[in-house]
PDB file of N, CA, C and O in Angstrom:
ATOM      1  N   MET A   1       6.450 -11.725  -5.570  1.00  0.00           N
ATOM      2  CA  MET A   1       5.036 -11.357  -5.466  1.00  0.00           C
ATOM      3  C   MET A   1       4.692 -10.415  -6.599  1.00  0.00           C
ATOM      4  O   MET A   1       5.419  -9.464  -6.885  1.00  0.00           O
ATOM      5  N   ASP A   2       3.590 -10.691  -7.228  1.00  0.00           N
ATOM      6  CA  ASP A   2       3.095  -9.857  -8.325  1.00  0.00           C
ATOM      7  C   ASP A   2       2.124  -8.818  -7.755  1.00  0.00           C
ATOM      8  O   ASP A   2       0.907  -8.969  -7.862  1.00  0.00           O
ATOM      9  N   TRP A   3       2.682  -7.758  -7.146  1.00  0.00           N
ATOM     10  CA  TRP A   3       1.824  -6.752  -6.519  1.00  0.00           C
ATOM     11  C   TRP A   3       0.969  -6.012  -7.543  1.00  0.00           C
ATOM     12  O   TRP A   3      -0.077  -5.470  -7.187  1.00  0.00           O
ATOM     13  N   GLN A   4       1.394  -5.978  -8.814  1.00  0.00           N
ATOM     14  CA  GLN A   4       0.647  -5.258  -9.842  1.00  0.00           C
ATOM     15  C   GLN A   4      -0.765  -5.816 -10.032  1.00  0.00           C
ATOM     16  O   GLN A   4      -1.658  -5.093 -10.472  1.00  0.00           O
ATOM     17  N   SER A   5      -0.972  -7.083  -9.708  1.00  0.00           N
ATOM     18  CA  SER A   5      -2.305  -7.665  -9.860  1.00  0.00           C
ATOM     19  C   SER A   5      -3.205  -7.310  -8.679  1.00  0.00           C
ATOM     20  O   SER A   5      -4.414  -7.530  -8.740  1.00  0.00           O
ATOM     21  N   ARG A   6      -2.637  -6.767  -7.612  1.00  0.00           N
ATOM     22  CA  ARG A   6      -3.405  -6.440  -6.401  1.00  0.00           C
ATOM     23  C   ARG A   6      -3.542  -4.948  -6.145  1.00  0.00           C
ATOM     24  O   ARG A   6      -4.483  -4.515  -5.479  1.00  0.00           O
ATOM     25  N   ILE A   7      -2.611  -4.158  -6.668  1.00  0.00           N
ATOM     26  CA  ILE A   7      -2.590  -2.710  -6.417  1.00  0.00           C
ATOM     27  C   ILE A   7      -2.903  -1.989  -7.718  1.00  0.00           C
ATOM     28  O   ILE A   7      -2.372  -2.327  -8.776  1.00  0.00           O
ATOM     29  N   THR A   8      -3.769  -0.996  -7.626  1.00  0.00           N
ATOM     30  CA  THR A   8      -4.152  -0.244  -8.818  1.00  0.00           C
ATOM     31  C   THR A   8      -4.061   1.257  -8.552  1.00  0.00           C
ATOM     32  O   THR A   8      -4.202   1.719  -7.420  1.00  0.00           O
ATOM     33  N   LEU A   9      -3.824   1.995  -9.622  1.00  0.00           N
ATOM     34  CA  LEU A   9      -3.817   3.455  -9.567  1.00  0.00           C
ATOM     35  C   LEU A   9      -4.837   3.953 -10.580  1.00  0.00           C
ATOM     36  O   LEU A   9      -4.741   3.656 -11.771  1.00  0.00           O
ATOM     37  N   ASN A  10      -5.804   4.704 -10.102  1.00  0.00           N
ATOM     38  CA  ASN A  10      -6.861   5.217 -10.957  1.00  0.00           C
ATOM     39  C   ASN A  10      -7.135   6.655 -10.538  1.00  0.00           C
ATOM     40  O   ASN A  10      -7.469   6.894  -9.377  1.00  0.00           O
ATOM     41  N   PRO A  11      -7.006   7.620 -11.445  1.00  0.00           N
ATOM     42  CA  PRO A  11      -7.210   9.018 -11.069  1.00  0.00           C
ATOM     43  C   PRO A  11      -8.609   9.306 -10.519  1.00  0.00           C
ATOM     44  O   PRO A  11      -8.821  10.334  -9.876  1.00  0.00           O
ATOM     45  N   ASN A  12      -9.557   8.411 -10.766  1.00  0.00           N
ATOM     46  CA  ASN A  12     -10.925   8.611 -10.270  1.00  0.00           C
ATOM     47  C   ASN A  12     -11.160   7.992  -8.891  1.00  0.00           C
ATOM     48  O   ASN A  12     -12.245   8.128  -8.326  1.00  0.00           O
ATOM     49  N   ILE A  13     -10.148   7.313  -8.351  1.00  0.00           N
ATOM     50  CA  ILE A  13     -10.276   6.705  -7.014  1.00  0.00           C
ATOM     51  C   ILE A  13      -9.183   7.291  -6.127  1.00  0.00           C
ATOM     52  O   ILE A  13      -7.994   7.141  -6.406  1.00  0.00           O
ATOM     53  N   LEU A  14      -9.602   7.960  -5.056  1.00  0.00           N
ATOM     54  CA  LEU A  14      -8.679   8.586  -4.097  1.00  0.00           C
ATOM     55  C   LEU A  14      -7.611   9.436  -4.783  1.00  0.00           C
ATOM     56  O   LEU A  14      -6.441   9.416  -4.399  1.00  0.00           O
ATOM     57  N   VAL A  15      -8.026  10.170  -5.788  1.00  0.00           N
ATOM     58  CA  VAL A  15      -7.168  11.106  -6.511  1.00  0.00           C
ATOM     59  C   VAL A  15      -5.915  10.413  -7.068  1.00  0.00           C
ATOM     60  O   VAL A  15      -4.846  11.018  -7.147  1.00  0.00           O
ATOM     61  N   GLY A  16      -6.061   9.153  -7.447  1.00  0.00           N
ATOM     62  CA  GLY A  16      -4.966   8.442  -8.081  1.00  0.00           C
ATOM     63  C   GLY A  16      -3.971   7.775  -7.152  1.00  0.00           C
ATOM     64  O   GLY A  16      -2.962   7.234  -7.607  1.00  0.00           O
ATOM     65  N   LYS A  17      -4.245   7.808  -5.844  1.00  0.00           N
ATOM     66  CA  LYS A  17      -3.348   7.108  -4.915  1.00  0.00           C
ATOM     67  C   LYS A  17      -3.428   5.611  -5.182  1.00  0.00           C
ATOM     68  O   LYS A  17      -4.474   5.119  -5.605  1.00  0.00           O
ATOM     69  N   PRO A  18      -2.346   4.879  -4.943  1.00  0.00           N
ATOM     70  CA  PRO A  18      -2.414   3.427  -5.102  1.00  0.00           C
ATOM     71  C   PRO A  18      -3.340   2.818  -4.049  1.00  0.00           C
ATOM     72  O   PRO A  18      -3.232   3.111  -2.858  1.00  0.00           O
ATOM     73  N   VAL A  19      -4.244   1.970  -4.515  1.00  0.00           N
ATOM     74  CA  VAL A  19      -5.215   1.325  -3.628  1.00  0.00           C
ATOM     75  C   VAL A  19      -5.228  -0.177  -3.891  1.00  0.00           C
ATOM     76  O   VAL A  19      -4.772  -0.650  -4.932  1.00  0.00           O
ATOM     77  N   ILE A  20      -5.762  -0.909  -2.921  1.00  0.00           N
ATOM     78  CA  ILE A  20      -5.977  -2.333  -3.114  1.00  0.00           C
ATOM     79  C   ILE A  20      -7.125  -2.477  -4.099  1.00  0.00           C
ATOM     80  O   ILE A  20      -8.203  -1.916  -3.903  1.00  0.00           O
ATOM     81  N   LYS A  21      -6.883  -3.234  -5.157  1.00  0.00           N
ATOM     82  CA  LYS A  21      -7.856  -3.391  -6.235  1.00  0.00           C
ATOM     83  C   LYS A  21      -9.223  -3.806  -5.681  1.00  0.00           C
ATOM     84  O   LYS A  21      -9.325  -4.702  -4.843  1.00  0.00           O
ATOM     85  N   GLY A  22     -10.260  -3.138  -6.166  1.00  0.00           N
ATOM     86  CA  GLY A  22     -11.625  -3.445  -5.753  1.00  0.00           C
ATOM     87  C   GLY A  22     -12.038  -2.797  -4.444  1.00  0.00           C
ATOM     88  O   GLY A  22     -13.136  -3.043  -3.945  1.00  0.00           O
ATOM     89  N   THR A  23     -11.151  -1.957  -3.879  1.00  0.00           N
ATOM     90  CA  THR A  23     -11.469  -1.267  -2.623  1.00  0.00           C
ATOM     91  C   THR A  23     -11.132   0.210  -2.764  1.00  0.00           C
ATOM     92  O   THR A  23     -10.645   0.660  -3.802  1.00  0.00           O
ATOM     93  N   ARG A  24     -11.397   0.942  -1.710  1.00  0.00           N
ATOM     94  CA  ARG A  24     -10.944   2.321  -1.615  1.00  0.00           C
ATOM     95  C   ARG A  24      -9.933   2.440  -0.469  1.00  0.00           C
ATOM     96  O   ARG A  24      -9.788   3.498   0.143  1.00  0.00           O
ATOM     97  N   LEU A  25      -9.240   1.334  -0.195  1.00  0.00           N
ATOM     98  CA  LEU A  25      -8.214   1.317   0.849  1.00  0.00           C
ATOM     99  C   LEU A  25      -6.854   1.598   0.215  1.00  0.00           C
ATOM    100  O   LEU A  25      -6.352   0.814  -0.591  1.00  0.00           O
ATOM    101  N   ALA A  26      -6.273   2.728   0.595  1.00  0.00           N
ATOM    102  CA  ALA A  26      -4.992   3.131   0.030  1.00  0.00           C
ATOM    103  C   ALA A  26      -3.858   2.299   0.617  1.00  0.00           C
ATOM    104  O   ALA A  26      -3.891   1.904   1.783  1.00  0.00           O
ATOM    105  N   VAL A  27      -2.862   2.045  -0.214  1.00  0.00           N
ATOM    106  CA  VAL A  27      -1.649   1.372   0.243  1.00  0.00           C
ATOM    107  C   VAL A  27      -1.079   2.140   1.433  1.00  0.00           C
ATOM    108  O   VAL A  27      -0.683   1.543   2.434  1.00  0.00           O
ATOM    109  N   GLU A  28      -1.040   3.438   1.320  1.00  0.00           N
ATOM    110  CA  GLU A  28      -0.531   4.310   2.386  1.00  0.00           C
ATOM    111  C   GLU A  28      -1.251   4.033   3.710  1.00  0.00           C
ATOM    112  O   GLU A  28      -0.611   3.982   4.760  1.00  0.00           O
ATOM    113  N   PHE A  29      -2.568   3.855   3.668  1.00  0.00           N
ATOM    114  CA  PHE A  29      -3.368   3.603   4.866  1.00  0.00           C
ATOM    115  C   PHE A  29      -2.972   2.283   5.513  1.00  0.00           C
ATOM    116  O   PHE A  29      -2.804   2.216   6.730  1.00  0.00           O
ATOM    117  N   ILE A  30      -2.821   1.236   4.714  1.00  0.00           N
ATOM    118  CA  ILE A  30      -2.448  -0.082   5.243  1.00  0.00           C
ATOM    119  C   ILE A  30      -1.047  -0.028   5.849  1.00  0.00           C
ATOM    120  O   ILE A  30      -0.815  -0.579   6.925  1.00  0.00           O
ATOM    121  N   ILE A  31      -0.115   0.634   5.164  1.00  0.00           N
ATOM    122  CA  ILE A  31       1.251   0.773   5.689  1.00  0.00           C
ATOM    123  C   ILE A  31       1.218   1.541   7.010  1.00  0.00           C
ATOM    124  O   ILE A  31       1.923   1.181   7.953  1.00  0.00           O
ATOM    125  N   ASP A  32       0.409   2.590   7.083  1.00  0.00           N
ATOM    126  CA  ASP A  32       0.284   3.359   8.332  1.00  0.00           C
ATOM    127  C   ASP A  32      -0.247   2.495   9.473  1.00  0.00           C
ATOM    128  O   ASP A  32       0.243   2.584  10.599  1.00  0.00           O
ATOM    129  N   LEU A  33      -1.248   1.657   9.187  1.00  0.00           N
ATOM    130  CA  LEU A  33      -1.771   0.772  10.229  1.00  0.00           C
ATOM    131  C   LEU A  33      -0.677  -0.155  10.753  1.00  0.00           C
ATOM    132  O   LEU A  33      -0.539  -0.338  11.962  1.00  0.00           O
ATOM    133  N   LEU A  34       0.097  -0.735   9.843  1.00  0.00           N
ATOM    134  CA  LEU A  34       1.187  -1.621  10.249  1.00  0.00           C
ATOM    135  C   LEU A  34       2.230  -0.845  11.067  1.00  0.00           C
ATOM    136  O   LEU A  34       2.744  -1.358  12.061  1.00  0.00           O
ATOM    137  N   ALA A  35       2.536   0.376  10.654  1.00  0.00           N
ATOM    138  CA  ALA A  35       3.512   1.204  11.366  1.00  0.00           C
ATOM    139  C   ALA A  35       3.026   1.560  12.772  1.00  0.00           C
ATOM    140  O   ALA A  35       3.832   1.740  13.685  1.00  0.00           O
ATOM    141  N   GLN A  36       1.703   1.661  12.943  1.00  0.00           N
ATOM    142  CA  GLN A  36       1.121   1.965  14.249  1.00  0.00           C
ATOM    143  C   GLN A  36       1.054   0.740  15.150  1.00  0.00           C
ATOM    144  O   GLN A  36       0.638   0.830  16.305  1.00  0.00           O
ATOM    145  N   GLY A  37       1.467  -0.408  14.613  1.00  0.00           N
ATOM    146  CA  GLY A  37       1.497  -1.614  15.433  1.00  0.00           C
ATOM    147  C   GLY A  37       0.340  -2.567  15.232  1.00  0.00           C
ATOM    148  O   GLY A  37       0.241  -3.573  15.934  1.00  0.00           O
ATOM    149  N   TRP A  38      -0.549  -2.266  14.273  1.00  0.00           N
ATOM    150  CA  TRP A  38      -1.649  -3.188  14.005  1.00  0.00           C
ATOM    151  C   TRP A  38      -1.075  -4.490  13.449  1.00  0.00           C
ATOM    152  O   TRP A  38      -0.136  -4.480  12.653  1.00  0.00           O
ATOM    153  N   SER A  39      -1.646  -5.593  13.874  1.00  0.00           N
ATOM    154  CA  SER A  39      -1.238  -6.880  13.311  1.00  0.00           C
ATOM    155  C   SER A  39      -2.030  -7.136  12.030  1.00  0.00           C
ATOM    156  O   SER A  39      -3.054  -6.502  11.772  1.00  0.00           O
ATOM    157  N   THR A  40      -1.534  -8.070  11.245  1.00  0.00           N
ATOM    158  CA  THR A  40      -2.260  -8.468  10.038  1.00  0.00           C
ATOM    159  C   THR A  40      -3.656  -8.939  10.401  1.00  0.00           C
ATOM    160  O   THR A  40      -4.623  -8.604   9.716  1.00  0.00           O
ATOM    161  N   ASP A  41      -3.769  -9.712  11.467  1.00  0.00           N
ATOM    162  CA  ASP A  41      -5.087 -10.209  11.897  1.00  0.00           C
ATOM    163  C   ASP A  41      -6.038  -9.078  12.262  1.00  0.00           C
ATOM    164  O   ASP A  41      -7.226  -9.141  11.946  1.00  0.00           O
ATOM    165  N   GLU A  42      -5.526  -8.042  12.928  1.00  0.00           N
ATOM    166  CA  GLU A  42      -6.372  -6.896  13.280  1.00  0.00           C
ATOM    167  C   GLU A  42      -6.877  -6.184  12.024  1.00  0.00           C
ATOM    168  O   GLU A  42      -8.044  -5.801  11.942  1.00  0.00           O
ATOM    169  N   ILE A  43      -5.999  -6.017  11.066  1.00  0.00           N
ATOM    170  CA  ILE A  43      -6.402  -5.355   9.815  1.00  0.00           C
ATOM    171  C   ILE A  43      -7.466  -6.180   9.107  1.00  0.00           C
ATOM    172  O   ILE A  43      -8.477  -5.642   8.655  1.00  0.00           O
ATOM    173  N   LEU A  44      -7.239  -7.486   9.010  1.00  0.00           N
ATOM    174  CA  LEU A  44      -8.208  -8.359   8.336  1.00  0.00           C
ATOM    175  C   LEU A  44      -9.546  -8.378   9.058  1.00  0.00           C
ATOM    176  O   LEU A  44     -10.596  -8.433   8.417  1.00  0.00           O
ATOM    177  N   ARG A  45      -9.519  -8.333  10.378  1.00  0.00           N
ATOM    178  CA  ARG A  45     -10.761  -8.331  11.160  1.00  0.00           C
ATOM    179  C   ARG A  45     -11.559  -7.044  10.933  1.00  0.00           C
ATOM    180  O   ARG A  45     -12.788  -7.071  10.883  1.00  0.00           O
ATOM    181  N   ASN A  46     -10.852  -5.919  10.796  1.00  0.00           N
ATOM    182  CA  ASN A  46     -11.516  -4.626  10.642  1.00  0.00           C
ATOM    183  C   ASN A  46     -11.845  -4.265   9.198  1.00  0.00           C
ATOM    184  O   ASN A  46     -12.716  -3.431   8.950  1.00  0.00           O
ATOM    185  N   TYR A  47     -11.161  -4.880   8.255  1.00  0.00           N
ATOM    186  CA  TYR A  47     -11.376  -4.595   6.829  1.00  0.00           C
ATOM    187  C   TYR A  47     -11.534  -5.921   6.104  1.00  0.00           C
ATOM    188  O   TYR A  47     -10.598  -6.422   5.480  1.00  0.00           O
ATOM    189  N   SER A  48     -12.727  -6.479   6.197  1.00  0.00           N
ATOM    190  CA  SER A  48     -12.985  -7.843   5.722  1.00  0.00           C
ATOM    191  C   SER A  48     -12.882  -8.001   4.205  1.00  0.00           C
ATOM    192  O   SER A  48     -12.861  -9.130   3.715  1.00  0.00           O
ATOM    193  N   GLY A  49     -12.818  -6.928   3.464  1.00  0.00           N
ATOM    194  CA  GLY A  49     -12.749  -7.019   2.006  1.00  0.00           C
ATOM    195  C   GLY A  49     -11.361  -7.295   1.462  1.00  0.00           C
ATOM    196  O   GLY A  49     -11.183  -7.412   0.249  1.00  0.00           O
ATOM    197  N   ILE A  50     -10.363  -7.402   2.351  1.00  0.00           N
ATOM    198  CA  ILE A  50      -9.001  -7.631   1.872  1.00  0.00           C
ATOM    199  C   ILE A  50      -8.450  -8.948   2.428  1.00  0.00           C
ATOM    200  O   ILE A  50      -9.034  -9.553   3.326  1.00  0.00           O
ATOM    201  N   THR A  51      -7.318  -9.372   1.876  1.00  0.00           N
ATOM    202  CA  THR A  51      -6.703 -10.636   2.267  1.00  0.00           C
ATOM    203  C   THR A  51      -5.260 -10.406   2.718  1.00  0.00           C
ATOM    204  O   THR A  51      -4.719  -9.310   2.577  1.00  0.00           O
ATOM    205  N   VAL A  52      -4.659 -11.443   3.255  1.00  0.00           N
ATOM    206  CA  VAL A  52      -3.247 -11.384   3.632  1.00  0.00           C
ATOM    207  C   VAL A  52      -2.397 -11.031   2.414  1.00  0.00           C
ATOM    208  O   VAL A  52      -1.442 -10.262   2.522  1.00  0.00           O
ATOM    209  N   VAL A  53      -2.739 -11.586   1.269  1.00  0.00           N
ATOM    210  CA  VAL A  53      -1.989 -11.311   0.043  1.00  0.00           C
ATOM    211  C   VAL A  53      -2.090  -9.827  -0.331  1.00  0.00           C
ATOM    212  O   VAL A  53      -1.128  -9.254  -0.840  1.00  0.00           O
ATOM    213  N   ASP A  54      -3.235  -9.210  -0.084  1.00  0.00           N
ATOM    214  CA  ASP A  54      -3.386  -7.770  -0.347  1.00  0.00           C
ATOM    215  C   ASP A  54      -2.446  -6.960   0.544  1.00  0.00           C
ATOM    216  O   ASP A  54      -1.827  -5.999   0.087  1.00  0.00           O
ATOM    217  N   ILE A  55      -2.342  -7.345   1.802  1.00  0.00           N
ATOM    218  CA  ILE A  55      -1.453  -6.641   2.729  1.00  0.00           C
ATOM    219  C   ILE A  55      -0.003  -6.822   2.294  1.00  0.00           C
ATOM    220  O   ILE A  55       0.777  -5.871   2.323  1.00  0.00           O
ATOM    221  N   GLN A  56       0.355  -8.023   1.897  1.00  0.00           N
ATOM    222  CA  GLN A  56       1.707  -8.267   1.391  1.00  0.00           C
ATOM    223  C   GLN A  56       1.972  -7.451   0.132  1.00  0.00           C
ATOM    224  O   GLN A  56       3.076  -6.940  -0.052  1.00  0.00           O
ATOM    225  N   ALA A  57       0.977  -7.325  -0.729  1.00  0.00           N
ATOM    226  CA  ALA A  57       1.130  -6.530  -1.952  1.00  0.00           C
ATOM    227  C   ALA A  57       1.395  -5.065  -1.606  1.00  0.00           C
ATOM    228  O   ALA A  57       2.171  -4.401  -2.294  1.00  0.00           O
ATOM    229  N   CYS A  58       0.767  -4.558  -0.560  1.00  0.00           N
ATOM    230  CA  CYS A  58       1.023  -3.181  -0.119  1.00  0.00           C
ATOM    231  C   CYS A  58       2.483  -3.010   0.289  1.00  0.00           C
ATOM    232  O   CYS A  58       3.119  -2.012  -0.047  1.00  0.00           O
ATOM    233  N   LEU A  59       3.002  -3.989   1.012  1.00  0.00           N
ATOM    234  CA  LEU A  59       4.399  -3.925   1.434  1.00  0.00           C
ATOM    235  C   LEU A  59       5.341  -4.027   0.247  1.00  0.00           C
ATOM    236  O   LEU A  59       6.338  -3.308   0.186  1.00  0.00           O
ATOM    237  N   TYR A  60       5.044  -4.901  -0.689  1.00  0.00           N
ATOM    238  CA  TYR A  60       5.868  -5.021  -1.894  1.00  0.00           C
ATOM    239  C   TYR A  60       5.820  -3.740  -2.718  1.00  0.00           C
ATOM    240  O   TYR A  60       6.840  -3.308  -3.255  1.00  0.00           O
ATOM    241  N   TYR A  61       4.636  -3.128  -2.821  1.00  0.00           N
ATOM    242  CA  TYR A  61       4.513  -1.870  -3.561  1.00  0.00           C
ATOM    243  C   TYR A  61       5.384  -0.794  -2.911  1.00  0.00           C
ATOM    244  O   TYR A  61       6.116  -0.079  -3.595  1.00  0.00           O
ATOM    245  N   ALA A  62       5.296  -0.688  -1.585  1.00  0.00           N
ATOM    246  CA  ALA A  62       6.095   0.309  -0.869  1.00  0.00           C
ATOM    247  C   ALA A  62       7.583   0.053  -1.077  1.00  0.00           C
ATOM    248  O   ALA A  62       8.351   0.989  -1.301  1.00  0.00           O
ATOM    249  N   SER A  63       7.987  -1.193  -1.004  1.00  0.00           N
ATOM    250  CA  SER A  63       9.384  -1.560  -1.217  1.00  0.00           C
ATOM    251  C   SER A  63       9.839  -1.198  -2.631  1.00  0.00           C
ATOM    252  O   SER A  63      10.909  -0.617  -2.814  1.00  0.00           O
ATOM    253  N   ALA A  64       9.036  -1.537  -3.613  1.00  0.00           N
ATOM    254  CA  ALA A  64       9.381  -1.235  -5.005  1.00  0.00           C
ATOM    255  C   ALA A  64       9.480   0.273  -5.227  1.00  0.00           C
ATOM    256  O   ALA A  64      10.352   0.740  -5.960  1.00  0.00           O
ATOM    257  N   SER A  65       8.589   1.027  -4.597  1.00  0.00           N
ATOM    258  CA  SER A  65       8.602   2.488  -4.739  1.00  0.00           C
ATOM    259  C   SER A  65       9.873   3.081  -4.140  1.00  0.00           C
ATOM    260  O   SER A  65      10.461   3.996  -4.717  1.00  0.00           O
ATOM    261  N   LEU A  66      10.295   2.572  -2.999  1.00  0.00           N
ATOM    262  CA  LEU A  66      11.500   3.089  -2.356  1.00  0.00           C
ATOM    263  C   LEU A  66      12.759   2.724  -3.125  1.00  0.00           C
ATOM    264  O   LEU A  66      13.741   3.466  -3.097  1.00  0.00           O
ATOM    265  N   LYS A  67      12.740   1.590  -3.809  1.00  0.00           N
ATOM    266  CA  LYS A  67      13.915   1.171  -4.563  1.00  0.00           C
ATOM    267  C   LYS A  67      14.207   2.100  -5.746  1.00  0.00           C
ATOM    268  O   LYS A  67      15.363   2.243  -6.144  1.00  0.00           O
ATOM    269  N   VAL A  68      13.190   2.721  -6.302  1.00  0.00           N
ATOM    270  CA  VAL A  68      13.408   3.604  -7.453  1.00  0.00           C
ATOM    271  C   VAL A  68      13.549   5.072  -7.048  1.00  0.00           C
ATOM    272  O   VAL A  68      13.856   5.924  -7.882  1.00  0.00           O
ATOM    273  N   GLU A  69      13.325   5.363  -5.765  1.00  0.00           N
ATOM    274  CA  GLU A  69      13.435   6.738  -5.283  1.00  0.00           C
ATOM    275  C   GLU A  69      14.891   7.187  -5.325  1.00  0.00           C
ATOM    276  O   GLU A  69      15.791   6.441  -4.939  1.00  0.00           O
ATOM    277  N   LYS A  70      15.109   8.390  -5.787  1.00  0.00           N
ATOM    278  CA  LYS A  70      16.453   8.964  -5.862  1.00  0.00           C
ATOM    279  C   LYS A  70      16.538  10.143  -4.905  1.00  0.00           C
ATOM    280  O   LYS A  70      15.593  10.923  -4.782  1.00  0.00           O
ATOM    281  N   VAL A  71      17.672  10.268  -4.231  1.00  0.00           N
ATOM    282  CA  VAL A  71      17.907  11.377  -3.309  1.00  0.00           C
ATOM    283  C   VAL A  71      19.142  12.127  -3.792  1.00  0.00           C
ATOM    284  O   VAL A  71      20.186  11.524  -4.038  1.00  0.00           O
ATOM    285  N   TYR A  72      19.020  13.424  -3.923  1.00  0.00           N
ATOM    286  CA  TYR A  72      20.122  14.249  -4.398  1.00  0.00           C
ATOM    287  C   TYR A  72      20.500  15.273  -3.314  1.00  0.00           C
ATOM    288  O   TYR A  72      19.636  15.927  -2.730  1.00  0.00           O
ATOM    289  N   ALA A  73      21.791  15.391  -3.065  1.00  0.00           N
ATOM    290  CA  ALA A  73      22.268  16.379  -2.104  1.00  0.00           C
ATOM    291  C   ALA A  73      22.204  17.759  -2.721  1.00  0.00           C
ATOM    292  O   ALA A  73      22.525  17.946  -3.895  1.00  0.00           O
ATOM    293  N   ILE A  74      21.793  18.711  -1.930  1.00  0.00           N
ATOM    294  CA  ILE A  74      21.724  20.100  -2.369  1.00  0.00           C
ATOM    295  C   ILE A  74      22.709  20.906  -1.526  1.00  0.00           C
ATOM    296  O   ILE A  74      22.687  20.836  -0.297  1.00  0.00           O
ATOM    297  N   ALA A  75      23.561  21.660  -2.184  1.00  0.00           N
ATOM    298  CA  ALA A  75      24.543  22.472  -1.463  1.00  0.00           C
ATOM    299  C   ALA A  75      23.826  23.510  -0.627  1.00  0.00           C
ATOM    300  O   ALA A  75      22.832  24.096  -1.058  1.00  0.00           O
ATOM    301  N   ALA A  76      24.339  23.735   0.579  1.00  0.00           N
ATOM    302  CA  ALA A  76      23.725  24.697   1.493  1.00  0.00           C
ATOM    303  C   ALA A  76      23.989  26.116   1.089  1.00  0.00           C
ATOM    304  O   ALA A  76      23.537  27.043   1.760  1.00  0.00           O
TER     305      ALA A  76
END
C-alpha cells in the first residue's frame, strides 16, 4: 500500500500531525476509533469524506512509524 499518497503532514494543518489528505482527520484519531472498537463501516458512516483505502493507509502509516521506532534501555 502506498500510504504516502493518502497521508500528508503539513505544519499548517493540525500542527503538523499526519492527516488523511484533503481532510483534517488525524491518523491518530482514526487509529483511536479503531482501538475503541469502531468498525470500518461505522467510521465511514460518520466521516463520509474518507474511504476504506484511507483507513488502511492510516494503519500502514502507524505500522511504518513503529517499524522505525527505536527503544533504548536506560540504567536505573
